[in-house]
C-alpha positions in Angstrom: 23.8 66.1 14.3 19.8 66.5 15.6 16.8 68.0 13.7 15.9 70.7 16.2 19.4 72.9 15.9 18.0 73.1 12.2 15.0 73.1 12.7 16.0 76.2 14.9 18.0 77.7 12.3 15.5 77.3 9.6 13.1 79.0 12.0 14.9 82.1 12.4 16.0 82.0 9.5 12.6 82.1 8.3 11.8 85.6 11.1 14.5 87.7 9.9 14.0 86.8 6.5 10.3 87.9 7.3 10.9 91.1 9.1 13.8 92.4 6.0 10.9 91.9 3.6 9.0 93.7 5.5 10.2 96.4 6.2 9.4 100.1 4.7 11.9 102.8 4.9 10.7 106.0 6.1 9.6 108.3 3.7 11.4 111.9 3.1 10.0 114.7 2.4 11.1 117.1 -0.4 12.9 119.1 1.4 15.4 116.9 3.9 18.2 117.7 2.3 17.6 122.0 4.0 20.3 123.2 6.1 22.1 119.5 5.8 23.1 120.8 2.0 24.9 124.4 1.2 23.6 125.9 -2.0 26.3 125.4 -5.1 27.4 129.5 -5.9 30.0 129.3 -9.1 33.3 131.2 -8.2 34.5 134.2 -9.8 36.8 133.9 -12.9 40.7 134.7 -12.4 41.9 137.7 -14.2 45.1 137.1 -15.8 47.9 139.3 -13.9 49.1 142.6 -15.2 52.3 142.6 -17.2 54.9 145.1 -15.8 56.7 147.7 -18.7 59.6 147.2 -20.0 60.7 150.2 -18.5 59.1 149.0 -14.8 61.2 145.9 -15.2 64.4 147.9 -16.1 64.3 150.6 -13.3 63.2 147.3 -10.9 66.5 145.1 -12.2 68.7 148.4 -12.1 67.6 149.0 -7.8 68.6 145.1 -7.2 72.1 145.0 -9.0 73.1 148.7 -7.5 72.1 147.1 -4.1 74.0 145.9 -1.9 74.0 142.7 -0.1 73.4 142.1 3.5 76.3 141.1 5.2 77.0 139.1 8.5 78.4 141.5 11.1 81.9 140.6 11.7 82.4 139.0 15.6 85.6 141.1 16.0 88.1 138.6 18.7 90.7 139.8 20.9 93.8 138.2 21.5 93.3 138.1 25.3 89.8 136.0 24.6 92.3 133.4 22.1 94.7 133.4 25.3 92.2 132.5 27.8 90.6 130.3 26.3 94.0 128.6 24.6 94.8 128.4 28.6 90.9 126.7 29.9 91.7 123.9 27.2 94.9 123.3 28.1 93.8 123.1 31.9 91.2 120.8 31.0 93.6 118.3 29.1 95.5 118.2 32.1 93.0 117.6 34.5 91.9 114.9 32.0 95.1 112.7 32.0 95.9 113.4 36.5 95.6 109.6 37.5 91.6 109.0 39.5 91.9 108.7 42.9 89.4 105.5 43.8 88.4 105.9 47.6 87.7 102.1 49.1 84.7 101.3 49.7 84.1 99.8 53.1 
């Protein structure tokens, strides 16, 4: 270990500390925050929801119970469609069971 390396380290450290100590932050004006910060405004107080009267609730319940639920439309399937679909399935199964012919590669 040489003494010049230690001297350089101290020299750099001393220069750094001197610059840090002599640094002065720029002055800020009192209006520096204008444009960066919005003024705070208190939100309005919430109002309580109004309670419906018992007669209104009763009429709404009666209307609800009187209404019929929406039922999905029934899909009508004819016998012909079922037969042709069954035939297609049977043909497909027969095709799968048939022996696969492998062509010789040259």
